C-alpha positions in Angstrom: 120.1 105.2 100.1 118.5 106.7 103.4 116.5 104.8 105.8 112.9 103.9 105.0 110.2 104.2 107.7 106.7 102.8 108.1 104.4 105.2 109.9 101.2 103.7 111.4 98.6 106.2 112.8 96.6 104.2 115.3 93.0 104.5 116.5 91.9 102.2 119.3 89.2 99.6 119.1 85.9 101.2 120.3 85.5 98.8 123.2 88.8 100.0 124.8 89.3 103.0 127.0 92.3 105.2 126.1 94.0 103.9 129.3 93.4 100.2 128.3 94.6 100.9 124.7 97.8 102.6 125.8 98.6 100.0 128.5 98.2 97.1 126.1 100.1 98.8 123.2 103.0 99.7 125.4 103.2 96.7 127.8 102.0 93.8 125.6 102.3 94.7 121.9 105.6 96.6 122.3 107.4 93.6 123.8 105.9 91.4 121.1 107.3 93.7 118.3 110.6 93.7 120.1 110.7 89.9 120.1 110.2 89.8 116.3 112.4 92.8 115.4 115.3 90.7 114.1 113.0 88.6 111.9 111.4 91.7 110.6 114.7 93.3 109.9 113.7 96.6 111.7 116.4 98.8 113.0 114.2 100.9 115.2 110.6 100.9 116.6 109.0 103.9 118.4 105.6 104.3 119.9 104.2 107.9 120.2 101.3 107.9 122.7 98.6 110.6 122.6 98.5 112.9 125.6 95.2 114.6 126.4 95.6 118.3 127.5 93.3 121.3 128.0 94.7 122.7 124.7 93.4 119.8 122.4 90.1 121.3 121.4 91.6 124.7 120.7 94.4 123.3 118.6 92.1 121.2 116.5 89.5 123.9 116.2 92.0 126.5 115.0 92.9 124.3 112.1 89.6 122.5 111.5 91.4 119.3 112.3 89.6 115.9 112.5 89.6 113.6 115.6 93.1 112.8 116.8 94.8 109.5 116.5 95.5 107.6 119.7 99.1 107.1 118.8 101.7 106.6 116.1 103.9 103.6 115.6 107.1 104.1 113.6 109.3 101.2 112.3 112.6 101.8 110.5 114.6 99.7 108.1 118.2 100.5 107.0 117.0 101.2 103.4 114.4 100.2 100.8 116.4 97.0 100.0 116.3 95.9 103.6 112.5 96.5 103.7 112.0 94.6 100.5 114.1 91.7 101.7 112.0 91.5 104.9 108.8 91.3 102.8 110.3 88.3 101.0 111.6 86.5 104.1 109.4 83.7 105.4 110.4 84.4 109.0 109.4 88.1 108.6 106.1 87.2 107.0 105.3 84.8 109.9 106.2 87.5 112.4 104.0 89.9 110.5 101.1 87.5 110.7 101.6 87.2 114.5 101.7 91.0 114.9 98.7 91.6 112.7 96.6 89.1 114.7 97.6 90.9 117.9 96.9 94.4 116.3 93.3 93.3 115.5 92.6 93.0 119.2 93.4 96.6 120.1 93.7 98.7 116.9 90.7 99.8 114.7 92.6 98.8 111.6 90.2 100.3 108.9 90.6 103.7 110.6 94.3 103.5 111.1 96.3 104.6 108.0 99.9 103.5 107.4 102.5 104.3 104.7 106.2 104.1 103.9 108.2 107.3 104.0 111.5 108.9 104.4 112.3 111.7 106.8 113.8 115.0 105.7 115.1 116.9 108.8 114.4 120.6 108.5 115.3 121.7 112.1 117.9 119.6 113.9 
């Protein structure tokens, strides 16, 4: 069975500037995730940070798009069985609690959707 991925679209806490959010996420939370990767059973973790450009308003306006996310976090497991095993593992659950406590300090969780998914490459 192909890899399964968790996609987490992040919006920053309102009290943080974009620069503060991106710095904390990359330089504090990123290493924290790395330190718990084995316990979580993840095979890959990627942060995609929003870049502001002069084209942003035009891109959103041409599609009637909502406000952008500040970034996207992606976590991969080898397959669904590996993900399910991590959800049952006490060490993974403890790591998840630590990460969630940290996420609450910089992510606006109620406005940051997340879901499990599989990729289907269309253009390689």
